[in-house]
N, C-alpha and C positions, 0 to 999 in steps of 0.2 A: 503495499499500498504506499503510496506518494506521503512523505514525510515533509513537516514543516516546521524548521529548528527557529525559534526564536534567536533575533540578533545575540544576546546574550550567550546563545552557544557557540557560537563562534570564538575563538582564540584571540585574544587581544584585549586591552584595556579600551577605555573610552578615548575619543579622536582627544589629544593634546588641543590646549586652546591655540597654542603657534600654530599648529597646522590647519586650526580653523580660519585663522586670520591669513596665513597665506594662500589658501585653497580659496576664500572668500574674495582676495584682490585679484586672484589670479581669474576667477570666474567674469571679473567687471574687464577685464582687459584681452582675453584669450579671446579666440574665436572658434568655437567649437562647431564647424561646418559638416562632419561626417553626421556627428548625431542631431544636427539640426533637419536631416532629411528625413527622419525617423517620421510618418506619415500614418501608420495603423498599428494599434495593438490588438493582436488574437491570441485567442485563449485555446489549448487544445490539450490531447494528451501524446505522449510519444511513448513507446515501447521499445525495450533493449530489441537489436537484431541477432546476438547472440542467446537472446532469451525472451522470445515472444512471451507475453502474457504479464512479463514484470514493467509497471508503466514510473512514469516521471508526470506529473503537471507540468506545464510550462507557459509562460508568458511573452509572447512572440513582440519582438518591436520592430517594425520592419521599414524598411525604405526601398524604392526604385532605381536601382542603376539605368538598365535602359525599359523596353516595353517588353522585353523576352526578360530580364531578370532581374528579380528580388534578392535583398538581403536581409536576414532578421538576427538579433540579438536575442538571446533566453533568459529569462529570468525566472528565479522559482515565485515571486509573488511581486504584483503591480504597486509593494511598498516602497518608502524612501530607502529600507533597508536592504534591500533585495540582493540575492547573491548571482552571479552572474553564471550561470550553469551550462551555455552551450551555444551556439549558432546553427543557421540555416540557409540554405541557399534553394530559391524555387524557380524553375525556368519553364517555357513555354513548351508541349510538345513537341514542336519544330525543331529547338534545340536539344532536346533530350533524344530525339531518334537520331540524331548527327552523332552521338556518344559511342565511342567502343562499347562492345556487346557486355565485357567485364563490367566498367563504369555503371552503364546503366543499373545492374544489378545492385548498387549502391543508392539507389535512388526509390520514393515510394509515390505512391498515390495521392491525391486528399478528397478520393470521391466519399469514400464512408465518412470521413471527418465532416464533411460539409451536410450530405443528405441524411445521417442520424440525428442532428444538432449538435454534435459533440465539439466545432470549431465555430468559436463566437469571435465578435469584436466588441466587448463589454463597451458599454454606453451608459445614456440616461434613462434612468427606469420610471421617471414621472410619466403619469399617464398623458401628459401635452405634448411630451418629446418623443415618446416610447415609439410611436407608430411611425414617426418619420423617420425615426431612426435605425426602425426595423426593414424598412424599405430601401436604405442606402447598405444597409447590411446584407441583406440578400441578394443584392445588386452587386455587392464585392466577392458573395461566394460562387456566383454566375462564374467569375473568374480567376476565381481560385480553384474550383473544381477541377478544373483542366490542369494546371501545374504540377509539376514534380517536384517534390523537396528531396535535400541531402542533408541530414541533419548529422550533428555530432555534439554530444555531451561532455562536459569537462570536469563535472562535479556531482558524484552519486549523492545526490540528499537523500533520496529514499531509504536507503540503506543507513543514515544517519551519520553520513563522516560532516566531520567537521571542516576539512579541507577539500580542494578537489585532487584526490591520492587516484596514481596509476594514469595510464593511457588513457587518450578519449575514447567514448564507446559510440560506437556507430547507432544509432537509433532508426526506427521505422515506427509507422503508423496503422491502427488499427484498421482494418478492410473487410470486416461483417461482424455481424452479432454473434456473443458467445464467446468474446475471444478474452473479456475479463470482466470486472465487475463494473457494468456501464453504468447503471442506475444508482449504482451504490459511489460510484468516484463522480461520476458528472453528475450526478444529484446534490452532492455533497457541494460540489465547486460553484453549482447553482445558486445554492445559498447564500453563499459568500457575495456574488455578484447581481446577486436579484435577477436572475434570468431562468428560462425554463426549456430546455433542451426537446420536451413534446412540442413547445409548441414551434420552436426553431425548424423540426421537423418536418411540422404542418406548412409553414410559410414555404419550405424550399422543396414542396411536393412538384411543381412544377420547372425544377430546374432539370435540366439534360444533362442524363450521365453520360461522358465520354468512354468511347472505347480507350480502355487501360492497355499500355503498351505490354507485352508477355513479358518482358525483361525485368517489370519491377515489383515492387514488394516482394522479391527474392526471399526473405527472411521466414515468410510464411511459406511460401512454397516449400522451404527446406523444411519446414517442419512437418508439413502435412503429406512429403513424401517420405518422412521416417517410419 
């Protein structure tokens, strides 16, 4: 099950006053152009490619490099003390098809994440704003559903690691019902964000599922062949 450690469980003491002053000054002078390009916050669950079923919740903060390439920074929460746990790249089917076969096996589809209601764009929950936001979110899902993602996690927070230990772990997405405790994990997430995966699923019924390349989602195919 996904773990959520408090900031106090990460080694080290509070940030010294001197560091706070220096960082405040730097933030007023330096120009953080790469992070200013972030334009979308997505939330979903990843599973380990070498251990399908073991999962981690990830908050994606994404930016477009081009029309065909996105890059995302992954955090374990949307809070100010969130830990950076990984990275994800997303590309269009055209770029994916151009990759070598062995490389394509490292990438996963997003169709199930979108259609099941697992993948969300956290936003306003006030009745007056929710409908407009959901319309925009559903439109964004029409674009995401066809993308392929390659994701590595650097920090295995689900096993309680206090630091990012070991080598990066290739992750993948869930592809069908029954692969993990969907209602328990996603339901708990929805309570925190004020969302409802069942409603998302209903709103996305009209989104067409693209044909998924046979080389994608290799981790589940290896597991099913055993």
